[in-house]
Every structure is written in C-alpha cells, then in structure tokens.
N, C-alpha and C positions, 0 to 999 in steps of 0.2 A: 537478625531473624525476629519476626513478629511473635509476641508472646501474649496469648489471651487465656485467661483462667488457669494460669500455671502450665500451659502447654505451648511448646514451640510449634507454630504452624508453618508449613512449607512456603517458601518465598516465590517459587516459580509457577505455582498452580493458581488457577482462578480462585478468588476469595470464596466463592460458593462451594468449591470442593475443599478448600483449606479448612474451613470451619468444621467440616466433618471429622477432623482429627481430634476434636474435643469430645470426650465421652458424654453422651446424652444429646448430641446434636447430629441429626441426620439430614438428608437432602431437603425434606419438606420444611423442617425447622430452620435450616440454613437460608432457604429462600424467604421465609417469613421474616427472619432477622434483617436481611438485607433490604427487603421491601420497607419494613418499618423504620429503619435507620436512614433510608434514602441513598444507599450506596449501590453503585452499579455492580451487578453480579458478574460481569465479564472482566472486571479489573483484576489484574494480578495482585497478589498480596504485597509484593515489593513496591508496587505503584501507589499504595494507599498512603495518605498523609497521616501525620501523627494525630491530628484531630479526628479523622475517621476511625483510626484504631481505638482511640479513647472512647468515641461514641459507641463502637462495637462492644468494648469491654464493659462499659457501664450498663448498656442495654441487656447484655447476656447475664451479668451477675444480678441485676435487678429482677429479671423476669423468669429465669429458669434455674432449676436445680441441676447442677452438672458436676462432672468429675468426682472428687472424693465424697462429697455429700450424697450424690446419687448412688455411688457404689455402696456406701454405708447403708443407705436406705434399702437398697435391693437385698443386701445380705441380712439385714434385720428382718425383712419380710420373709425370706427363705427360712431363717432360723425360727421365726414364729410358727411357720407351717410345720416345721420338724417338731417343735416343742408340743404343739397341740395334737400331734399324731394324725394329721389329715392324710388323705390318700396322696395328695401332691407332695406333702412333706416326706412321706415314706419313699416315694419315687426319687426325691432329691437325695435322701440318705443312701439309697441303694445305688445311686449313680445311673439311673435309667431315664429314658425319655419321660417327660412330665406331662406333655400336652396331647396324649392319646395316639402317638405315632406307633406304627407296628414295630415289633421287636424281633420277629422271626428272621427278617432280613432288614437291611438298611438302617441299623442303629450302631454302626461301627464307631462313630465319634464318641458315643457315650459308653459303649461296652468294651472298647479297646481292640487291639489287633487280633485278628482271627488266627487261631492255631488249628490247622487241619491235621487230622490223624489219617494214616494210610489205611489200607484195607484190613490190616491186622494179620495178614498172612505172612509168615516168615519165608525168606528166600532160602532155597536149599544151600547148605554149606558147601557141598562138593558133588561132583558127578558120581552117579552110581553105575 
C-alpha cells in the first residue's frame, strides 16, 4: 500500500482520487500536484513506480501544509477566535453554525438529534 504524508492511500483508485485521502488535499490541489509532477491522473495508485511516488512525496511535503500541521494550524486559529471573544469564536464555543447559516431549521449536524415533544395532552387512563 502506497504511503504519502503518513497516510495509506488506496491502491485500486486513480491517483487523482487517492491523493484526496490526505487531509488538506482536495480535487483541485490533487490535479495541480499531478500536473506539476508530470504524472498521468488516470493511472491507478498500484501502477505508480517508486520514483513517481517519491516525486509525489517530495512535492507535497515541500509545497503544502497537510495532515497534522494543518489540523494543528486550524485548531490554533479556532482557539484564537475563542480567546479574543469574537462572534465566530462564540459560535464555535456554543457549537452552532459559524458562517451565517440559518438555525431555525437545517442545522442538525451542529445542534444534534431532534427530540420532538408530543401535544402535551394526556391519554385517558380508562373508559368512563
């Protein structure tokens, strides 16, 4: 199994899709990496030679912040927003959407599972 930036990338997928398993690399960045290194994007990961893998590893580590460093950078930025009490920091603290989305509906991912309450009317215990 090919290993780039400490991540095992899938063997059976095209290299363009496999690179996306690395945190910090999406489709656009994946295409740019392959174009700059001169590797065919339609090749499967298992078909890459060792020299091509080495070229990819070196290019990625040299030009991009990825994986642990990127995660750390993002968490430091969020903690800074919380510390200086910005609006966005307060939204992060409260676990609510940060980028202006509506919360009356459609924010279940952030707010959690909905618990619905019945009508409040009790059922009669027995026939009268």
